[in-house]
N, C-alpha and C positions, 0 to 999 in steps of 0.2 A: 308584468302582464296582467291585465284584468280578466276576471272570470265572468263569462257571459252566460245568459240563459239560452235554452234551446231556441227561443224566438229569434235570437240574434244570429244563430248558426245558419249555414247554408241549408236549403231545403232537403237536399239529398246528398248521399256520398258521391254520386256522379259529379255534382257541382264541385265538391271538394277535390276530386281527382283531376278535374279540368284545371282548376286553379293551381293545383300542385305541379302538374306537368308543364305549366307555363312559367313556373318559378325556376330560374336557372340554378339557384343554390340547391334547392330540393332535388332537381334532376341530376346534377353532377354528383351530389352526395349519395343519391340512391344508386347510381351506376357504380360508383366506387365501392359502396357497401355490398352490393350484390356480387361484385367480382370477388371480393374477399370472402364472403360467405360461401360462394360457389366453390372457390378454391379449398376452403375448409371441408366442405361436404365431399368433394371429390377425393380428398385425402383419406377418407374412410375406406375407399375401395381401390384407389390407385395412387401411386407416386412413382415418378421416373426411376428412383432408386430407393433401396431400403434405408431407413433412417437409424437403424440399430446395428447394422452390420458394418464392421470396420474394414477399410481397405488401405493399409498404410502406404502401399505402392502408389496410390492415387492422391496422397495428401497434398494440400495446399495448391491444387490446380487452379489456374485462373479461369474465368468464365470462357466457355467455348460451346460449340454445338452439342458436344456430349454432355457437358455439365454447364447448364445455362448460367448459374450463379457461382460456378466454381465449386471447390471442395474445401473442407476444413482440415484441421491438423490431424484428424483421424481418418481422412479420406471419405467422409460422408458427403453426399450431395447436398449443397446448401439450399437449392431450390426445393427439394423434397422436404427438408427440415423447416423451411419457411411455411410450406403448405400445412404440415402437421402442427407447427407452432401456432398458425392461425386458428386451427381447430381448438387447441387448448386454451388460447387467450380468449376466444369468443365464449367458450363454455364457462370459464371461470367468471368472466365479466357479466355474462347473461344471468347466471344463477345468483351472483352477488347482488345485482340490481333487483332481481326478483325477490330476494330476501328483504331488501330495503322497502320495496313497494308493499309486499304482503304484510309486513309488520309495521312499517312506519306510517302508511296511509291510515289504517284503522286507529292508530294511536293519536295522530294529529286530528283526525275527523271527530273522534270521540271527545278529545280535549276541548275542541271548539264547541261541541254540543253541550258539554257539562258546564264548562266555565268555572270560575271561582278558584277555590283551593285545589281542586282536582286538576284543573288546567295548569295552574302554576307548578304543581308538583311534577306533572308529566314533562312539562317543558324544561324544568330545571334538571330533571333526570336525563333528558336528551342532551342538554348542554354538557353534562359530565361525559357522556359517550362521545359527543362531538369533539371534545377536547383531546381525545386520543386519535391521532391519525392512523390510517390503515397500516402503515409500516410498523409503528410502535405496537399496535394491537397484534400484528402478526408475530412480532418478536416475543410478546408475552404468551401468545397461544402456542407458538413453536417451542418455547421453553418447557411447556407442560406436555404437549402431545407430539412434538417433533415436526419437522418441515414437511410440506406436501401441498398439493393443489387444494385438497379439502380444507385445510387450515387457512389457506390464502382466501378461499371463498368465504369462509366464516369471518375473517378479519375485514375484508372489503365489504361484506354484507352488513356487518355491525356498523361500519362507518357510514353506510348508506341509509340506515334506519332514521337517524335524526334529520338527515337531509329531506327525506320524503315526509317525515312527521311535521317539520316546520312548514314545508310547502303546503301540505294538506290542511294544516291548521289555519294558515293565512288565507287560503282560498275559501275554506269553509266559513270563516268569520265574515268574509265579504259577501257570502251568499245568504247567510241566515237572516239578514234584515230585509231581503227581497219580498215583494208582495206575494209571489206564488208560494213562498215558504209560510208566510203568515196565513194564507188561505188553507194550506195543508194542516196547520196547527188548529185552525178553527174547525176543520173537518174532523178533528179528533185524532190525528196521527201523532204517535209518540216521536221522541227525538231519534230513537234508533231507526224507526221506519223512514222518517224524513231523510235521515243521513243516507240510507241505502237507496231510496227511490228518487231523491232529488239532489242531494248535495254531491254525492260521488259522480253521478252522470255529468253534472255541470262542471266538474273539475277534471274530467277525463282528458280533455285536450291539453291542459296544463301538465298533467302527469305524463302524458305521452311525450311531450317535448322534453321535459326534465329527465325522463327515463332514457331518452336517446343521448342526452348530454352525459348523464351518469354512466352510461354504457361505454362511452369513449374514455371517461376518466377511469373506469374499471379496467380497460385495456392497458392504460398507462400504469395503473397500480399493480396489475399482475406482472407486467414487464419489470417494474421496479423491485417487486418482491422476488421474482425469479433471478434478477441480477445479483441480489445479495444472498441467493441460495435458499430462500424461504418459500418459493413457489413450486411450480411443476418440477418434479425430480427426474433425473436420468433413469432409464434411457430415453424417455420421451423428450423431444426438443421443446424449447421455449425461447421466444424472441429475446427476452431479458437475459437468459443464461447464455445464449449465443453471443450477445454483446459482451458479456463478462469474459467468455472464453477468447474473444477476439482482441481484447484490449492490449494484450502483450504482443500481438502480432500485426499491429497496424502498419508498421514500417515496411513489411515485406508481403503481407497478405491482407490489404485493406478491404478486399471484397467480403471477408468474413464478418466485418462490422457494417459495411455499407448496406447490404441487402436486408438483413433483419432490422436495421435502423430505419430504412426506407419503408419496410412493411409496417412498422409502428406508426411512422409519420403519416403515411397514406391512409391507414385505417382510421386513425384519430381524426384526420382532416375530413375524410368522407363522412364520418358520423357527426362531426360538428356542422358540416355543411347541410347534412340531412336535418339535424335539429333546428338550424337556423331557418331552413326552408319550411319545416313544419310549423314553426312559430309564426312565420309570415302568413302562411295559409290559414292556420287555425285561430289566430288571434283576431277577433272581430274588430278591435280598435285599429289594428294595422290595415285590415281590409278597407275600412272606411277612409283611412288616410290616403290609401292608394287610389 
């Protein structure tokens, strides 16, 4: 995706909104994402059943009007657990992506501004971090501090830092030769001020799209960490741990795996569609092609 100046962007956000709601991918992704987020928010104040109280007499019930998604091996309502699991997954992924943006974007932007040895040193440091996937980072962090949602956030956040650093550096390098940057330098503005006032605003669209994509990957990473016991810990439910608990009961209680699995698939699908739609709407090159 090329980075464009404000002159290439739509005149108002109203124009952007009109284009967005005409984009089928964006619209479907937005609807799915809003449903998942609404379900997570509602879980703070209401769930059909308690997710921490056990009811052995109701265990392994199939989906019904009483329990929409059935119950697990402890008698807990799976629909309620999916609701609360959405809250935990979104929180972990959102904070982890925020860590990546807050740390990675300044690193990449400043590396592009400074150039030379400083740029090379920062990028090679990023390569070292990027070589460790989130799961391996979580294992290392857990070995020191123990499992938990906070450590999962740190692990996924560390993994996101080089992603946004590389993205910001590449975008910034393509903007620095532009005429309006040269004009700013002639006007006496320093590199730091130019980066804040001109570089960052012109890469905002790119960061928004990438942030949406990394958000969906964060959901997957949180589910994977919880699956191996390194994410959200009991008694709070997690989609990944629900899948782990269901794997030995697939033959007689497949609903235990189907519904949390569908929750992960639908959430990631919605976020990816939303990201694709945002890319189509915000990328000036794609707008011209259409």
